[in-house]
C-alpha positions in Angstrom: 40.3 35.2 24.1 37.0 33.8 22.7 36.9 30.0 22.4 36.1 28.6 18.9 35.2 25.1 17.9 35.8 23.6 14.5 34.9 20.2 13.2 38.0 18.6 11.8 36.0 15.9 10.0 34.1 18.6 8.1 37.3 20.3 6.9 38.8 17.0 5.6 37.9 16.5 2.0 37.7 12.9 0.8 40.5 12.0 -1.6 39.6 12.1 -5.3 39.6 8.7 -6.9 41.6 7.9 -10.1 38.5 8.0 -12.3 37.5 11.5 -11.1 41.0 12.8 -11.6 41.1 11.4 -15.2 37.7 12.9 -15.9 38.7 16.3 -14.6 42.0 16.2 -16.5 40.2 15.3 -19.7 37.7 18.2 -19.1 40.5 20.7 -18.6 42.2 19.5 -21.7 39.1 19.9 -23.7 38.5 23.4 -22.3 42.0 24.8 -22.7 42.6 23.0 -25.9 39.3 24.2 -27.4 39.9 27.8 -26.3 43.5 27.8 -27.7 42.3 26.3 -31.0 39.6 28.9 -31.2 42.1 31.8 -30.6 44.5 30.4 -33.2 41.9 29.8 -35.9 40.3 33.3 -35.3 43.7 35.0 -35.4 44.8 33.2 -38.6 41.5 33.8 -40.4 40.7 37.2 -38.8 39.1 39.0 -41.7 36.4 36.4 -41.7 35.5 37.0 -38.0 35.6 40.8 -37.9 31.9 41.0 -37.3 31.7 37.9 -34.9 35.1 37.8 -33.3 34.0 35.8 -30.3 32.0 33.1 -32.2 34.7 30.4 -32.0 35.4 31.2 -28.3 31.7 30.8 -27.6 31.6 27.4 -29.4 34.6 26.2 -27.5 33.2 27.2 -24.1 29.9 25.5 -24.8 31.8 22.4 -26.0 33.8 22.3 -22.8 30.6 22.4 -20.8 29.0 19.7 -22.9 31.8 17.2 -23.2 34.0 18.2 -20.3 33.1 18.8 -16.7 31.2 21.6 -14.9 34.4 23.2 -13.7 36.0 22.7 -17.2 33.2 24.8 -18.7 33.9 27.6 -16.2 37.6 27.5 -16.9 36.9 27.7 -20.6 34.8 30.9 -20.2 37.5 32.5 -18.0 40.3 31.5 -20.3 38.3 32.7 -23.3 37.7 36.1 -21.7 41.4 36.6 -20.9 42.6 35.3 -24.2 40.2 37.2 -26.5 42.7 40.0 -26.9 45.2 37.6 -28.6 42.7 36.9 -31.4 43.2 40.2 -33.2 46.4 40.3 -35.3 48.6 43.4 -34.9 47.5 46.3 -37.2 44.5 44.4 -38.4 41.2 46.2 -38.6 38.6 45.6 -35.9 38.8 45.2 -32.1 37.0 43.4 -29.3 35.4 45.9 -27.0 34.6 45.5 -23.3 30.9 45.3 -23.8 31.3 42.3 -26.1 33.5 40.5 -23.6 30.9 41.0 -20.8 28.1 39.8 -23.1 30.3 36.7 -24.0 30.9 35.9 -20.3 27.2 36.4 -19.3 25.7 34.4 -22.2 28.3 31.6 -22.0 27.8 31.3 -18.2 24.0 31.1 -18.7 24.3 28.4 -21.4 26.9 26.6 -19.2 24.2 26.3 -16.4 21.7 24.9 -18.9 24.2 22.4 -20.4 25.4 21.3 -17.0 21.8 20.8 -15.8 21.1 18.7 -18.9 24.3 16.7 -18.3 23.3 16.0 -14.8 19.8 14.9 -15.9 21.3 12.6 -18.5 23.7 11.2 -16.0 21.0 10.5 -13.5 19.0 8.8 -16.3 21.9 6.7 -17.3 22.5 5.7 -13.7 18.8 4.9 -13.3 18.8 2.8 -16.5 22.0 1.0 -15.4 20.4 0.2 -12.0 17.2 -1.0 -13.7 19.3 -3.1 -16.2 21.3 -4.7 -13.4 18.1 -5.5 -11.4 16.4 -6.8 -14.6 19.3 -9.0 -15.7 20.2 -10.3 -12.2 16.7 -10.7 -10.7 16.0 -14.1 -9.1 12.4 -13.9 -10.3 11.2 -14.0 -13.9 9.9 -10.7 -15.2 8.2 -9.6 -18.4 7.2 -6.2 -19.7 3.7 -6.2 -21.3 1.9 -3.6 -23.4 -1.7 -2.6 -22.5 -3.1 -5.5 -24.5 -1.0 -8.1 -22.6 1.5 -8.7 -25.4 5.0 -9.5 -24.3 7.6 -6.8 -25.2 10.6 -8.0 -23.3 11.6 -10.7 -20.7 14.5 -11.1 -18.4 17.0 -14.0 -18.2 15.3 -15.4 -15.1 12.1 -15.8 -17.1 14.0 -17.7 -19.8 15.4 -20.0 -17.1 12.0 -20.5 -15.4 10.1 -21.7 -18.4 13.0 -22.8 -20.6 11.9 -20.7 -23.6 14.3 -18.2 -25.3 13.4 -14.5 -25.4 12.6 -14.8 -29.1 9.7 -17.3 -28.3 8.0 -14.6 -26.1 8.4 -11.7 -28.4 5.0 -10.4 -29.5 2.9 -13.2 -28.0 0.2 -12.9 -25.2 1.3 -13.5 -21.7 -1.1 -16.4 -21.6 0.7 -18.2 -24.5 2.5 -20.7 -22.3 -0.4 -21.2 -19.8 -2.8 -24.1 -20.0 -5.6 -23.5 -22.5 -8.3 -24.1 -20.0 -6.9 -21.4 -17.7 -6.0 -18.9 -20.4 -9.5 -17.5 -20.8 -9.9 -16.7 -17.1 -6.4 -15.1 -17.1 -7.3 -12.8 -20.0 -10.6 -11.8 -18.4 -8.8 -10.9 -15.1 -6.2 -8.9 -17.1 -8.8 -6.9 -18.9 -10.6 -6.1 -15.7 -7.2 -5.1 -14.2 -6.5 -2.8 -17.2 -9.9 -1.2 -16.9 -9.0 0.2 -13.5 -9.5 -2.6 -10.9 -6.5 -1.7 -8.8 -2.8 -1.1 -9.6 -1.7 -4.7 -9.0 -3.0 -8.2 -8.5 -1.6 -11.6 -7.7 -2.6 -15.1 -8.5 -1.1 -18.6 -8.8 -1.4 -20.6 -12.1 0.3 -23.3 -14.1 2.6 -22.9 -17.0 4.1 -25.2 -19.6 7.9 -25.4 -19.7 9.8 -26.0 -22.9 10.4 -29.6 -21.9 6.7 -30.3 -21.6 6.5 -30.3 -17.8 4.1 -28.2 -15.8 5.1 -25.8 -13.0 3.1 -23.6 -10.6 3.9 -19.9 -10.6 2.9 -17.0 -8.5 2.1 -14.1 -11.0 2.2 -10.5 -9.8 0.9 -7.9 -12.3 1.7 -4.2 -11.7 0.8 -1.2 -13.9 3.4 1.1 -15.3 2.4 4.7 -15.3 3.9 8.1 -16.0 2.6 10.3 -13.2 -1.2 10.2 -13.0 -1.8 9.2 -16.6 -3.4 5.9 -17.8 -1.3 2.8 -17.7 1.3 2.6 -20.5 2.2 -1.1 -19.8 2.4 -3.8 -17.2 5.2 -5.5 -15.3 4.6 -9.2 -14.8 6.8 -10.9 -12.1 6.8 -14.7 -12.1 8.0 -16.8 -9.1 8.2 -20.6 -9.4 6.3 -22.0 -6.4 6.2 -25.6 -7.6 8.2 -26.9 -4.6 5.9 -25.1 -2.2 2.8 -26.5 -3.9 4.2 -30.0 -3.9 5.1 -29.7 -0.2 1.6 -28.5 0.6 0.1 -31.4 -1.4 2.4 -33.8 0.5 1.3 -32.3 3.8 -2.4 -32.6 2.9 -1.8 -36.2 1.9 0.1 -36.9 5.1 -2.7 -35.3 7.1 -5.3 -37.3 5.3 -3.4 -40.5 6.0 -2.9 -39.5 9.6 -6.6 -38.7 9.9 -7.6 -42.1 8.4 -5.2 -43.9 10.8 -6.5 -41.8 13.7 -10.1 -42.7 12.9 -9.5 -46.4 12.2 -7.5 -47.2 15.4 -9.8 -49.5 17.5 -8.9 -47.7 20.8 -10.5 -44.3 21.6 -8.1 -41.4 20.8 -8.6 -37.8 21.6 -6.8 -34.5 22.0 -7.6 -32.1 24.8 -6.6 -28.5 25.6 -4.5 -27.8 28.6 -7.7 -27.2 30.7 -9.2 -30.5 29.6 -11.6 -29.4 26.9 -11.9 -31.9 24.1 -10.5 -30.6 20.8 -10.6 -33.7 18.6 -11.7 -37.4 18.9 -11.6 -40.4 16.7 -14.5 -42.6 15.6 -13.8 -45.3 18.1 -14.1 -42.8 21.0 -17.3 -41.4 19.5 -18.7 -44.9 19.2 -17.9 -45.6 22.8 -19.9 -42.4 23.8 -22.7 -43.1 21.3 -22.1 -39.8 19.5 -21.9 -39.1 15.8 -19.4 -36.2 15.6 -16.8 -34.4 17.7 -19.0 -31.3 17.6 -21.3 -33.0 20.1 -18.6 -33.2 22.8 -16.4 -30.3 21.8 -17.4 -28.0 24.7 -17.0 -30.8 27.3 -14.0 -31.5 29.5 -12.6 -35.0 29.8 -13.6 -35.0 33.5 -17.2 -34.3 32.4 -17.4 -37.7 30.7 -16.4 -39.9 33.7 -19.0 -41.0 36.2 -17.1 -41.0 39.5 -16.1 -38.1 41.7 -12.8 -39.7 42.5 -11.8 -40.0 38.8 -12.9 -36.4 38.1 -10.7 -35.2 41.0 -7.7 -37.2 39.7 -8.1 -35.7 36.2 -8.6 -32.1 37.5 -5.6 -32.3 39.8 -3.4 -33.7 37.0 -4.4 -31.0 34.6 -3.8 -28.2 37.1 -0.4 -29.6 37.8 0.5 -30.3 34.2 1.1 -34.0 34.9 0.4 -37.1 32.8 -2.4 -39.5 33.7 -1.7 -43.2 33.4 -4.0 -46.2 33.9 -7.0 -44.3 35.3 -9.6 -47.0 35.6 -13.1 -45.5 35.8 -16.6 -45.6 34.3 -17.4 -43.6 31.2 -20.8 -42.0 30.8 -22.1 -43.1 27.4 -25.4 -42.2 25.9 -27.3 -45.3 27.1 -25.0 -46.9 29.7 -21.9 -46.8 31.8 -18.7 -48.3 30.3 -15.6 -49.3 32.3 -12.5 -47.9 30.6 -8.9 -47.1 31.2 -7.8 -43.5 30.5 -4.2 -42.4 29.7 -3.3 -38.7 29.0 0.2 -37.4 27.9 1.1 -33.8 28.2 2.6 -32.2 25.0 4.7 -29.2 25.9 6.1 -26.3 23.9 9.7 -25.1 24.2 9.2 -23.2 27.4 7.8 -26.3 29.1 4.2 -25.0 29.1 1.6 -27.7 28.3 0.2 -27.0 24.9 -2.3 -29.9 24.8 -2.9 -33.5 25.9 -2.9 -36.6 23.7 -5.2 -39.2 25.3 -6.3 -42.8 24.8 -9.4 -44.6 26.2 -9.5 -48.3 26.1 -12.5 -50.5 27.2 -11.4 -52.4 30.4 -11.8 -56.2 30.7 -15.1 -57.3 32.1 -15.1 -57.6 35.9 -12.6 -54.7 36.3 -13.2 -52.6 39.5 -13.0 -48.8 39.2 -10.0 -47.9 41.4 -8.7 -44.5 40.1 -5.0 -44.2 39.5 -3.1 -41.0 40.4 -1.8 -38.5 37.9 1.9 -38.8 37.2 
């Protein structure tokens, strides 16, 4: 006996939901009700339909395909073919021959396919429009549809919230209407270059006026709207409020400037060195000790290259190789015109894995009379 294998999951049909059942039931009602009504009207008014006896059946079957469901349209065609004989009253002149029924079924089925295809296309279009509308209405970013001249045709609710202006205030105005006057000319020039074919999108950050008079920074993304390979028919403008990020960047730059000023004005020599001892950054006090004008003059040097004694160089090299700190290293520093007795401290800064990322160091001029006795790395 040959073995066979079947996929039970493939044989199990998913249950129909209530909406589908209601839609199918409505379709069958339209189909059977329409066919029954066509038979009754044709029978009662038979003399008027002697030459076109299947006209009302044809209309009913097409109506079932258009306003019912796909299967309802097929049911209407089959029901009409079987019920056609009941349309002719007994003893009345005229008959419905077999050739007419075959023609009715064939033409009705062909038109059913056309109508069903159109219904599917319209359904897909409605679904696509619903998805676009949902995305448009619920987007977290402001958006506007522009024509090819840059005039606003439509904005979404997020755009209203971002700038505080109602949709009516945007209708028919240029997308630069709420920008700063000194920036509007440059924005228009960039838009015209964009519409002349310079790419399919561009992005920039600019300021806008809100309805309450405040200014905000926005990231603007412009994208062309095309139908196939044709010329642009419009532009989608997406607006993201980046004011908080810009303020954070400004605060960071201000903080870095304050830190740099403090770093430079500390009377002790401060420096930052890579894990191998190469100097990355030095403050003005350190540069003055060395008799140098900028960090670039010592950037390729190692800390050990700046000390005059072999013992101090060994302590520094051993500490760097082992990733240890250096504390209280009393040694002589090689300056441009002389040797200077200093105390060097270096602290290892580590990343999460424990690896040394860099060293923060200080160099302080030692009291006069100090003797260079190198300390050990710790």
